[in-house]
Each structure stands twice: as C-alpha cells, then as structure tokens.
C-alpha positions in Angstrom: -162.2 -105.9 -17.5 -159.7 -108.6 -16.4 -156.0 -107.8 -16.3 -153.9 -108.9 -19.2 -152.2 -112.3 -18.4 -148.5 -112.3 -17.8 -146.1 -113.2 -20.6 -144.2 -115.7 -18.4 -145.0 -118.0 -15.4 -142.1 -119.5 -13.5 -143.1 -122.7 -11.7 -140.7 -124.0 -9.0 -141.2 -127.5 -7.7 -139.4 -128.9 -4.6 -139.7 -131.4 -1.8 -137.3 -131.2 1.2 -134.9 -128.9 -0.8 -132.9 -127.7 2.2 -131.1 -124.3 1.4 -131.3 -124.9 -2.4 -134.7 -123.4 -2.7 -133.7 -120.0 -1.3 -131.1 -119.5 -4.0 -133.5 -120.5 -6.7 -136.2 -118.1 -5.6 -133.7 -115.3 -4.9 -132.6 -115.6 -8.6 -136.2 -115.0 -9.6 -137.0 -112.2 -7.2 -133.9 -110.3 -8.3 -135.0 -110.1 -12.0 -135.3 -106.7 -13.5 -137.1 -105.5 -16.6 -140.0 -108.0 -16.0 -142.1 -109.3 -13.3 -142.9 -113.0 -13.9 -145.8 -114.8 -12.2 -144.0 -117.0 -9.6 -145.7 -120.2 -8.5 -144.1 -122.7 -6.0 -145.2 -126.3 -5.6 -144.0 -127.8 -2.4 -144.6 -131.6 -2.5 -145.0 -132.1 1.3 -141.7 -131.0 2.7 -140.9 -131.9 6.3 -137.6 -130.0 6.5 -139.0 -126.6 7.4 -139.5 -125.5 3.8 -143.2 -125.1 4.2 -142.9 -122.7 7.1 -140.1 -120.8 5.3 -142.3 -120.4 2.2 -145.4 -119.4 4.2 -143.4 -116.5 5.7 -142.7 -115.3 2.2 -146.2 -115.9 0.8 -146.6 -112.3 -0.3 -143.7 -112.7 -2.7 -145.4 -115.5 -4.5 -148.3 -115.4 -7.0 -149.3 -118.9 -5.7 -148.1 -121.4 -3.1 -149.3 -125.0 -3.5 -148.4 -127.1 -0.6 -149.6 -130.6 -1.0 -148.1 -134.1 -1.4 -147.3 -135.0 -5.0 -147.0 -138.4 -6.6 -143.7 -137.6 -8.3 -142.3 -134.8 -10.5 -145.0 -135.0 -13.1 -147.8 -134.6 -10.6 -146.0 -131.6 -9.1 -145.4 -130.0 -12.5 -149.1 -130.4 -13.4 -150.1 -128.7 -10.2 -148.0 -125.7 -11.2 -149.4 -125.7 -14.8 -153.0 -125.7 -13.4 -152.2 -122.6 -11.3 -150.4 -120.7 -14.1 -151.8 -117.8 -16.2 -148.7 -116.9 -18.3 -148.6 -117.4 -22.0 -145.2 -119.1 -21.5 -144.0 -121.4 -18.7 -140.6 -122.0 -17.3 -140.0 -124.9 -14.8 -137.3 -124.7 -12.2 -136.2 -127.2 -9.6 -134.6 -126.3 -6.2 -131.0 -125.7 -7.0 -131.6 -124.2 -10.5 -130.6 -120.6 -10.6 -131.4 -118.0 -13.3 -128.3 -116.6 -14.8 -128.0 -112.8 -14.1 -130.7 -110.4 -13.1 -132.1 -109.5 -16.6 -132.3 -113.0 -18.2 -136.1 -113.1 -18.1 -136.3 -109.6 -19.5 -134.0 -110.7 -22.4 -136.2 -113.6 -23.0 -139.2 -111.4 -23.7 -138.4 -110.4 -27.3 -137.7 -114.0 -28.2 -141.0 -115.3 -26.8 -143.0 -112.5 -28.5 -141.8 -113.0 -32.0 -141.4 -116.8 -32.2 -144.0 -119.1 -33.7 -142.4 -122.2 -32.0 -144.2 -124.2 -29.3 -141.1 -124.2 -27.1 -137.8 -122.3 -27.1 -134.7 -123.9 -25.5 -131.7 -122.0 -24.2 -128.7 -123.3 -22.3 -128.1 -124.5 -18.8 -124.7 -124.8 -17.2 -124.4 -127.7 -14.8 -122.3 -127.5 -11.6 -120.2 -130.2 -13.1 -119.1 -127.8 -15.9 -121.2 -129.3 -18.7 -123.4 -127.2 -20.9 -126.9 -128.6 -21.8 -128.9 -127.3 -24.7 -131.1 -128.5 -27.5 -128.9 -130.7 -29.9 -128.6 -129.7 -33.5 -129.9 -133.2 -34.3 -132.7 -134.4 -32.1 -132.6 -138.2 -31.4 -135.5 -138.6 -29.0 -135.0 -142.4 -28.4 -131.5 -141.9 -27.0 -132.4 -140.0 -23.9 -134.1 -136.7 -22.9 -133.0 -134.1 -25.4 -134.3 -131.0 -23.6 -132.9 -129.4 -20.4 -136.1 -128.7 -18.5 -134.8 -125.8 -16.6 -133.7 -123.9 -19.7 -136.8 -124.6 -21.9 -139.9 -122.3 -22.1 -143.3 -123.9 -23.2 -146.4 -122.2 -24.5 -149.1 -122.9 -21.9 -151.4 -123.9 -24.8 -149.4 -127.0 -25.4 -150.7 -128.6 -22.2 -154.4 -128.0 -23.4 -153.5 -129.3 -27.0 -151.3 -132.3 -26.1 -152.1 -133.1 -22.5 -150.3 -132.7 -19.2 -147.2 -134.4 -17.8 -147.9 -138.1 -17.3 -148.0 -138.7 -13.6 -147.3 -142.4 -14.2 -143.7 -141.5 -14.6 -142.5 -140.3 -11.2 -139.0 -139.4 -12.4 -139.0 -139.1 -16.2 -142.3 -137.3 -16.9 -140.5 -134.4 -18.6 -138.8 -136.9 -21.1 -142.2 -138.5 -21.9 -143.7 -135.1 -22.5 -140.9 -134.1 -24.8 -141.1 -137.2 -26.9 -144.9 -136.7 -27.1 -144.5 -133.2 -28.4 -141.8 -134.3 -30.8 -144.0 -137.1 -32.2 -146.8 -134.4 -32.6 -144.5 -132.3 -34.7 -144.2 -129.4 -32.2 -141.5 -127.1 -33.1 -138.5 -126.6 -30.6 -136.5 -123.5 -31.3 -133.0 -123.1 -29.9 -132.1 -119.6 -28.7 -128.6 -118.3 -27.9 -129.1 -117.5 -24.3 -127.8 -119.1 -21.1 -130.9 -119.3 -18.9 -130.0 -121.3 -15.8 -127.0 -122.6 -13.9 -126.5 -125.2 -11.2 -129.1 -127.8 -10.9 -130.4 -130.1 -8.3 -128.7 -133.4 -7.9 -130.2 -136.2 -9.8 -131.9 -139.2 -8.2 -129.7 -141.7 -6.6 -130.1 -145.3 -5.5 -133.6 -146.6 -6.0 -134.5 -143.4 -7.7 -131.7 -143.7 -10.3 -133.1 -147.3 -11.1 -136.6 -145.9 -11.5 -135.4 -143.2 -13.8 -133.6 -145.8 -15.9 -136.7 -148.1 -16.0 -139.0 -145.2 -16.9 -136.7 -144.1 -19.7 -136.9 -147.6 -21.2 -140.8 -147.6 -20.8 -141.1 -144.3 -22.5 -139.0 -145.4 -25.5 -141.1 -148.5 -25.9 -144.3 -146.4 -25.8 -143.3 -144.4 -28.9 -141.1 -146.8 -30.9 -141.1 -150.5 -31.9 -139.0 -152.8 -29.7 -136.3 -153.4 -32.3 -135.5 -149.7 -32.4 -135.2 -149.5 -28.7 -133.0 -152.4 -27.7 -129.7 -150.8 -28.4 -130.6 -147.6 -26.5 -132.1 -149.7 -23.7 -128.7 -151.3 -23.3 -127.1 -147.9 -23.1 -129.5 -146.8 -20.5 -128.7 -149.8 -18.4 -124.9 -149.2 -18.9 -125.4 -145.6 -17.6 -127.3 -146.9 -14.6 -124.5 -149.3 -13.7 -121.8 -146.8 -14.3 -123.6 -144.2 -12.1 -123.9 -146.7 -9.3 -120.3 -147.7 -9.5 -119.3 -144.0 -9.3 -121.6 -143.6 -6.4 -119.9 -146.5 -4.5 -116.4 -145.2 -5.3 -117.1 -141.6 -4.4 -115.9 -140.5 -0.9 -118.8 -139.9 1.6 -119.9 -136.3 1.9 -118.5 -134.3 4.8 -120.9 -133.7 7.6 
C-alpha cells in the first residue's frame, strides 16, 4: 500500500539567488507541527547554489537542477514533481512567518472547499499584500504568489503555468482561474515576509509587456486600454526611481 500523500508541498524556485535561498529554506526546515514536502527547482545557477543544494540533498524531497525558460517553466517543473494536495510557491528571499505557520494552515486547508486560499505577505518595503476584497483582474496581478496555496488538482483541471510568459506567468494563471470561476478564499494569516527583488531593466519592461498581453488575451481591447496606460506609467515611474536611487554599496 502506498503512503498517503502529504497535505502540502512547498516549491521553491531560484536562479543565482546568492544568500537569499538559505534564509528561505531555513524558514521551511524550522517548521513545527507539520512536515511539508519540500521541492527546490534551481534554474541553472552558476553562483555556487547548485553545489550548496547538493550538500543538503537529504533535506529535500526533490531537487530539480536544470535550466528553465522563465518563471513559468520553473514553477511547472515543481508542480510535476509534487505529491501534496496543496501547493505553496516560494521564491528565494521569501520567508515563512514563524515556525508554526504551516501547521496553522492545516485546519484551513482541510475544511475549505475553495480552489485556492490566500493569506498575507509582508514586503520588505513595509507594504502588506493580500487578496483584495474586490478582485479586478485586469488592473494587475491580484494574488501574492508566496502567500497563496493552490489545490494541485487545479493544474490538471485548468492547465499549467504558461511558459510563454517568462515573468508574468503567475498573473496569467490567476486570470485564467478567475475566468473559470475558481473560488479564491482569503484567510487571516500572514504566511510570508520579505520577498525577492522584482525584475529590473529589460526584465521590468518584459513584465510590463507581458501584463498587457495577458489583459488582451482575456478581455476586449477597449476594456484594456486604460489599464495598459497605467502599466506603462508604472514602468516609466519604476525606471525613473531606479535611475535616481543611489548605487548599492559594494
């Protein structure tokens, strides 16, 4: 008889994360009351991360070390290796809040009928991200990936992350679920803190362009134009802030 699958799989994706990954994995390893299935997808790091992970292989349920064509491809590799009923995705720099948060999530996951539950994440900039009371999917991504838990069955029923979107694959997946009437349930728990830096330079432009493409995939053009303008404004404002910020200390 096969062992019962775990309630939760934690999937961590990274590429050249430097010291950020160690803090993320430590926050999973220190969890009490539950033992999640921990899967790490390393997208071809060249900064010593692969060797660091290999030395800790016995602390991981799965280690996938292969190049990925963007975040969507890396997330899909993690989904394919997972056995848990629920999936939680973390990036290098995300940290679980406290050492019992995954145990506290258990009762919520076991009794809900929702396809996804969404808690809070506290950014290093002081902002709190959570599911808004009114979802407006055409504005921008409405779910903080690192504080959302998804039934693994969703990926069989509605498809995987679209690897055509190297930066905004999670946003496209969220809009697809919303259009399919999947229920997102907010829960009053802060799940993660921190967060990896967002893309800069060419990556920031790619994210803006992909956000606009996703909007037009799911809505008529006339409904998108105003939100497209706001996306472009955010891109310009982000680049201006980047130019005005002092260089990082070496």
